[in-house]
C-alpha positions as CSV (number, residue, x, y, z in Angstrom):
1,X,114.5,54.1,-11.9
2,X,113.0,50.8,-11.6
3,X,109.9,51.3,-9.5
4,X,109.6,47.7,-8.4
5,X,113.1,47.9,-6.8
6,X,112.2,51.2,-5.2
7,X,109.0,49.8,-3.7
8,X,111.0,46.8,-2.4
9,X,113.5,48.9,-0.6
10,X,110.8,51.2,0.6
11,X,108.5,48.5,2.0
12,X,110.5,45.4,2.7
13,X,113.8,46.8,3.8
14,X,112.3,49.9,5.5
15,X,114.7,52.4,3.8
16,X,113.6,55.9,3.2
17,X,112.8,57.1,-0.4
18,X,116.1,59.0,-0.6
19,X,118.1,56.0,0.7
20,X,116.4,53.8,-1.6
21,X,117.0,56.0,-4.7
22,X,120.6,56.6,-3.7
23,X,121.2,52.9,-3.3
24,X,119.7,51.8,-6.6
25,X,121.3,54.5,-8.6
26,X,124.7,53.7,-7.1
27,X,124.4,50.1,-7.7
28,X,123.4,50.7,-11.5
29,X,126.0,53.2,-11.9
30,X,128.6,50.7,-10.6
31,X,127.5,48.2,-12.9
32,X,127.5,50.4,-15.9
33,X,131.0,51.7,-15.1
34,X,132.4,48.1,-14.6
35,X,131.1,46.9,-18.0
36,X,132.4,50.2,-19.6
37,X,135.8,49.3,-18.4
38,X,135.3,45.7,-19.9
39,X,135.6,44.1,-16.5
40,X,133.6,41.1,-15.4
41,X,131.1,41.8,-12.5
42,X,130.1,39.1,-10.0
43,X,127.1,39.8,-7.7
44,X,127.1,36.9,-5.2
45,X,123.8,35.2,-5.3
46,X,122.6,36.9,-8.4
47,X,125.0,36.3,-11.3
48,X,127.8,37.5,-13.4
49,X,127.9,40.1,-16.1
50,X,130.6,39.9,-18.8
51,X,131.5,42.1,-21.9
52,X,132.2,39.8,-24.9
53,X,133.9,41.1,-28.0
54,X,132.7,39.6,-31.2
55,X,135.2,40.0,-34.2
56,X,134.5,41.1,-37.5
57,X,133.2,38.3,-39.8
58,X,131.7,37.7,-43.2
59,X,128.0,36.9,-43.6
60,X,126.0,35.8,-46.5
61,X,122.4,37.1,-46.6
62,X,120.4,33.9,-47.2
63,X,117.8,35.9,-49.3
64,X,120.1,37.8,-51.7
65,X,123.1,35.6,-51.4
66,X,125.2,38.9,-51.0
67,X,128.6,38.8,-49.0
68,X,128.5,41.2,-46.2
69,X,131.0,42.0,-43.5
70,X,129.8,42.6,-40.1
71,X,132.1,44.8,-38.0
72,X,133.4,43.9,-34.6
73,X,131.2,44.7,-31.6
74,X,130.9,44.2,-27.9
75,X,127.8,42.9,-26.1
76,X,127.0,42.4,-22.5
77,X,126.5,38.7,-21.4
78,X,124.7,37.7,-18.1
79,X,125.0,34.4,-16.4
80,X,122.5,33.8,-13.7
81,X,124.0,32.4,-10.5
82,X,122.7,29.2,-8.8
83,X,120.7,31.1,-6.1
84,X,119.0,33.1,-8.7
85,X,118.1,30.1,-10.9
86,X,116.8,28.2,-7.8
87,X,114.5,31.2,-6.8
88,X,113.2,31.5,-10.3
89,X,112.6,27.8,-10.6
90,X,110.9,27.4,-7.1
91,X,108.8,30.7,-7.4
92,X,107.9,33.2,-4.7
93,X,107.8,30.7,-1.8
94,X,111.5,30.1,-2.1
95,X,112.2,33.9,-2.2
96,X,110.1,34.5,0.9
97,X,111.8,31.6,2.8
98,X,115.2,32.9,1.9
99,X,114.3,36.5,3.0
100,X,113.3,35.0,6.3
101,X,116.7,33.2,6.6
102,X,118.6,36.3,5.5
103,X,117.1,38.4,8.4
């Protein structure tokens, strides 16, 4: 459990401890399950999670010059949305202004 997220929902949003824990766990479980199914997940105002498959390929170790095969694998990619980028670049002031507008 992310304690910062929990504090946010307890203090700023006024949820109870139980409601906060249920909400955060449900959100994280949904993200995990969607990615396991290899589906793209868009969170409006936050960003997009994708599962990318990297095919098997050969690689030469620069130190030993040995040719090695790297097996195919999947990894999670995240692309921040415009709103998140703006908040990060403008700092805490922008976040507080948007919270006031959201109410």
